[in-house]
C-alpha positions in Angstrom: 121.5 93.2 35.4 118.0 91.7 34.2 115.6 89.3 34.9 116.9 86.6 32.3 120.3 86.7 33.7 119.2 86.2 37.6 115.8 84.6 37.9 117.4 81.1 36.8 120.0 80.9 39.4 118.3 82.2 42.3 118.3 78.7 43.9 119.3 77.3 47.5 122.7 77.7 46.8 123.1 81.4 46.1 120.7 82.0 49.0 123.2 80.4 51.2 125.9 82.9 49.9 123.8 85.8 50.9 124.3 87.1 54.6 121.0 86.3 57.1 120.2 89.6 57.6 119.8 90.5 53.9 117.9 87.6 53.4 115.2 88.7 55.9 114.7 92.0 54.4 114.1 91.0 51.2 110.1 89.6 51.0 109.8 93.4 52.6 111.5 94.5 49.8 109.3 92.5 47.5 106.3 93.9 49.1 107.1 97.6 49.0 107.9 97.6 45.2 104.7 95.7 44.6 102.5 98.0 46.5 103.8 101.2 44.6 103.5 99.5 41.3 106.8 99.6 40.2 107.4 98.4 36.5 109.1 95.2 36.1 111.3 96.1 33.5 113.2 98.4 36.3 114.4 94.8 37.8 111.5 94.1 40.4 110.7 90.3 39.1 113.8 89.8 40.6 112.9 90.9 44.0 109.6 89.1 43.8 111.4 86.0 42.8 113.5 86.8 46.1 110.3 87.1 47.7 109.2 84.1 46.9 112.2 81.7 47.7 112.3 83.9 51.2 109.2 82.4 52.3 109.1 80.5 55.2 109.3 77.5 54.1 112.2 78.1 51.7 114.0 79.9 54.7 113.3 76.9 56.7 115.2 74.4 53.9 117.7 76.9 53.6 118.6 77.5 57.4 118.9 73.3 57.5 121.3 73.5 54.8 123.6 76.0 56.2 122.4 77.4 59.9 123.3 80.7 61.5 125.1 80.6 64.3 123.1 83.5 66.0 119.7 82.2 64.8 120.0 79.1 65.6 121.6 80.1 69.3 118.5 82.5 69.7 116.3 79.7 69.1 117.7 76.9 71.4 117.7 80.0 74.2 114.3 80.7 73.5 113.3 76.8 73.4 115.1 76.4 76.4 113.3 79.1 78.1 110.4 77.7 77.1 111.4 74.2 79.1 112.6 76.1 82.1 109.5 77.8 82.9 107.5 74.2 82.7 110.5 72.7 84.5 110.3 75.2 87.2 106.6 75.0 87.8 107.3 71.4 88.2 109.9 71.5 90.3 108.1 74.1 92.6 104.9 71.4 92.9 108.1 68.8 93.5 109.8 71.1 96.2 105.7 71.5 97.3 105.1 67.7 97.9 108.8 66.9 99.5 108.0 69.7 101.9 104.2 68.5 102.6 106.0 65.1 103.1 108.5 66.0 105.4 105.7 68.2 108.0 103.6 65.4 107.8 106.2 63.3 108.9 107.3 65.6 111.6 103.7 66.4 112.6 103.1 62.5 113.1 106.2 62.3 115.3 105.5 65.3 117.3 101.9 64.3 118.0 102.9 60.7 118.5 105.3 62.0 121.5 102.6 64.0 123.0 100.4 60.8 123.6 103.0 59.0 124.8 103.5 62.2 127.5 100.0 62.1 128.2 99.3 58.2 128.7 102.5 58.5 131.1 101.2 61.2 132.9 97.7 59.6 133.2 99.2 56.3 134.5 101.2 58.3 137.2 97.8 60.4 138.3 99.1 63.8 137.0 98.6 66.1 133.9 101.3 66.2 131.0 103.4 69.5 131.2 103.2 71.5 128.0 104.1 74.2 126.2 101.7 75.4 123.6 98.2 76.9 124.8 96.7 74.3 122.7 97.7 71.2 124.2 96.4 71.9 127.7 93.5 69.4 129.4 90.1 70.5 128.1 89.6 71.5 131.9 92.3 73.9 131.8 92.0 74.9 128.0 91.5 78.8 127.5 90.9 81.2 124.8 94.2 81.4 123.5 94.2 77.8 123.4 91.1 77.4 121.7 92.3 80.1 118.9 95.4 78.6 118.9 93.8 74.9 117.9 91.5 76.2 115.6 94.6 78.5 113.8 96.4 75.3 113.8 93.1 73.3 112.1 92.8 75.5 109.4 96.7 75.9 108.6 96.4 72.3 108.3 93.4 72.2 105.8 95.3 75.0 103.9 98.7 72.4 103.5 96.5 69.7 102.7 94.6 71.9 100.0 98.2 73.1 98.9 99.6 69.3 98.5 96.6 68.6 96.4 97.0 71.1 94.0 100.8 70.5 93.5 100.2 66.6 92.9 97.7 68.1 90.2 100.2 70.2 88.7 102.7 67.3 88.9 100.3 64.9 87.0 98.8 67.6 84.2 102.9 68.4 83.6 103.5 71.8 84.7 100.2 73.6 84.1 98.6 75.8 86.4 95.8 74.5 88.7 93.6 77.0 90.6 92.8 76.6 94.5 88.8 75.8 93.9 89.8 73.1 91.2 91.9 71.2 94.2 89.4 69.2 95.5 89.4 66.2 97.8 88.2 62.8 96.5 84.6 63.4 98.0 84.2 66.8 95.9 85.1 69.0 99.1 87.1 72.4 99.0 89.8 73.7 101.2 90.2 76.9 103.0 91.7 78.9 100.2 89.4 77.3 97.4 85.9 78.2 99.4 87.2 81.4 99.5 88.3 81.9 95.9 84.8 80.0 94.9 82.8 82.3 96.9 84.7 86.0 95.3 84.5 84.4 91.5 80.5 83.3 92.6 79.9 87.2 93.6 82.1 88.2 91.0 80.0 86.1 88.2 76.6 87.0 89.7 77.4 90.9 89.7 78.6 90.3 85.8 75.1 88.3 85.1 73.0 90.2 86.6 74.7 93.7 85.0 74.5 92.0 82.1 70.8 91.7 82.1 70.2 94.7 83.5 71.8 96.7 80.5 70.0 93.9 78.0 66.6 95.1 79.5 67.6 98.9 79.7 67.2 99.2 82.9 68.3 102.0 85.5 68.5 101.0 88.9 69.6 97.3 90.2 67.4 97.0 92.6 64.6 97.3 89.9 65.1 93.6 88.0 63.2 91.1 89.1 64.5 89.3 92.5 65.2 85.7 90.6 67.7 88.4 88.5 68.9 90.7 91.2 72.4 90.4 91.9 74.3 91.6 94.9 74.3 95.3 94.1 70.6 94.6 93.7 70.0 92.8 96.7 72.1 95.9 98.9 70.7 98.6 97.2 67.1 97.0 98.0 68.0 96.6 102.0 69.1 100.2 101.9 66.1 101.5 100.0 64.2 100.1 102.9 65.7 101.2 105.9 65.2 104.6 104.5 61.9 103.8 104.0 61.3 102.6 107.0 63.3 106.1 108.5 60.8 108.2 106.4 58.3 106.2 107.2 58.5 106.6 111.1 59.5 110.5 110.9 56.0 110.9 108.7 54.4 109.1 111.2 55.9 111.3 114.4 55.0 114.5 112.2 51.7 113.4 112.2 51.4 112.6 115.7 53.4 115.4 116.9 50.9 117.8 114.7 47.6 116.2 116.6 49.0 116.3 120.1 50.6 119.7 119.8 53.6 118.4 120.9 57.1 117.1 120.4 56.9 113.0 120.2 60.4 111.4 120.6 61.5 109.1 118.1 61.1 106.0 121.0 57.7 106.8 120.8 57.4 105.7 116.9 58.5 102.2 115.9 61.6 102.9 113.3 65.3 102.7 113.4 65.8 105.6 115.5 63.1 104.7 118.2 65.6 101.5 118.4 68.4 103.5 118.6 67.4 106.1 121.1 66.3 103.4 123.5 69.3 101.4 123.2 70.9 104.9 124.7 68.3 105.7 127.0 69.1 102.3 128.4 72.5 103.0 129.0 71.7 106.5 130.4 69.4 105.1 133.1 71.8 102.6 134.0 74.4 105.5 134.6 72.0 107.2 136.6 71.5 104.6 138.9 74.7 104.3 139.2 75.5 107.8 140.9 72.7 107.8 143.2 74.3 104.4 144.5 77.6 106.0 144.6 75.9 109.2 146.5 74.2 107.0 148.8 77.5 105.1 149.8 80.3 107.8 149.9 82.4 105.8 151.6 83.5 103.8 148.1 85.6 105.5 146.2 84.6 104.0 142.8 81.7 102.3 141.9 81.8 99.8 138.9 79.3 99.8 136.4 79.0 95.8 137.0 78.9 96.2 140.7 75.4 98.1 140.3 72.5 97.2 141.4 71.1 97.8 137.7 73.8 96.8 135.2 72.6 98.3 132.2 74.3 97.5 128.7 78.2 98.7 130.1 77.6 97.0 133.1 76.9 93.4 131.0 79.8 94.1 128.9 82.0 94.8 131.4 81.3 91.6 133.3 82.0 89.8 130.0 85.5 91.3 129.6 86.3 90.5 133.0 85.2 87.2 132.7 87.2 86.5 129.4 90.2 88.1 131.5 90.0 85.7 134.2 90.0 82.6 132.2 92.6 84.0 130.3 94.8 84.8 133.6 94.5 81.7 134.9 95.2 79.4 131.6 98.5 81.1 131.5 98.9 80.5 135.4 98.5 77.0 134.2 100.4 77.0 131.4 103.7 78.9 133.4 103.3 76.4 136.3 103.7 73.6 133.1 106.5 75.4 131.8 108.5 75.6 135.3 108.1 71.6 135.4 109.0 71.2 131.9 111.9 72.8 132.1 112.8 71.1 135.3 112.4 67.9 134.2 114.4 68.4 130.8 117.6 70.6 131.6 120.8 69.4 130.6 122.3 69.0 134.2 119.9 66.9 135.1 119.7 64.5 132.4 123.5 64.8 131.0 125.4 66.2 133.3 129.1 65.3 130.9 127.4 66.8 127.6 128.0 70.2 126.2 124.8 71.8 127.7 124.6 69.8 130.9 128.9 71.1 131.3 127.9 74.6 130.9 124.4 74.6 132.6 126.6 73.2 135.6 129.3 75.7 135.5 127.1 78.7 135.0 124.4 77.3 138.0 128.1 77.3 140.4 129.0 80.6 139.4 125.8 81.8 140.3 125.7 80.3 143.4 128.9 80.5 144.6 128.2 83.8 145.8 125.0 82.9 147.7 126.7 80.2 149.7 129.7 82.2 150.6 127.4 84.9 151.8 125.4 82.4 153.6 128.4 80.9 155.5 129.5 85.0 156.4 126.1 85.2 157.9 126.2 82.1 160.2 130.0 82.8 161.3 128.6 86.0 162.5 125.4 85.1 164.0 128.1 82.2 165.9 130.6 84.9 167.1 127.4 87.0 168.1 126.0 84.8 170.6 126.0 84.7 174.3 126.4 82.1 176.9 123.4 80.2 178.4 121.6 80.9 181.7 122.3 78.7 184.5 118.6 78.1 184.0 118.0 77.2 180.1 121.6 75.0 180.5 119.5 73.2 183.2 116.4 72.7 181.3 118.8 71.7 178.4 120.1 69.1 180.4 116.6 67.7 182.0 115.2 67.3 178.4 118.8 65.5 177.3 117.9 62.7 180.2 114.7 62.5 179.3 115.4 61.9 175.8 118.8 59.4 177.0 116.1 57.2 179.3 113.9 56.9 176.3 
């Protein structure tokens, strides 16, 4: 076959008769033959014509005239996968908003019930019963209550922030929104947004300072100008200043030791090592004083650091720990009383004895109390059998008291 017989007949009709895989490989064959400069009289011109006709535009026209089942199915699957990705992000954001609305309604209803209980308890002159430590009053709340309250407030802020982010994702048609982009109408960031912004600002400062240091060909980060110095330069500067302070104090101590012809302690020279030695010396002196007090009172088995006349750092630390434990114990004691009162008020057998839980609790309580009641009856009968008749004197006294009561 020559160019004169094949080229005029290469149209869309003949393209439809070729297998799809062959049509896809023809452009590659034309490129290869052209690259190796094969003469046209060997029949390469038809391949070039195939390459021209199998360009993306011609192939699109051909496939539109007679689409291949496999290719159309692949294109449909890929298109569906892209839609599922966007729809999945949108659906996730919508579910987040629904969950947020449900949580908000539940929180508001619980908070309203709690307010009603507190108001009723105040009207009765009592304190409302509670289970969670954060629900205690301002007089009885302790470390656990304050910790739980701060944690719940932080978690609620995070939930509000994620709800704003989900709302923005839905509004932008499934586009990803980072936490620091989910701001309030006033421009305030949530907890996650603040953390991400601080981290991003830290990395950006490091990147800018390192870029400036590279352009200026400065070896150490601390040698940059103070206005251009980044986190690494500031950290290095602080470390260098501490080391210089130690070197200066040690140099001064060596000079003083040489002048006085004796060893000068670090505490006698201002510097970081002197401050550390002073702190250690305070602990040692307080422990020595505590040992002397213990020797003066041999009857006492143990003298705690907080009970010493000179408390010292260990005594103050122990006193703070004891105070924290005392507050925690009082808080839990009040909470245990509140939980007991709450259980007594909301027992199923007291609320609705004919309900399932009420009936089960009644049966279980009866089963537990039956042996106790039987034991008490046996003990009382045994006591009556072991009793003896009263003496004449005792019976006379009982009769006299009875007569006096009758007269009254």
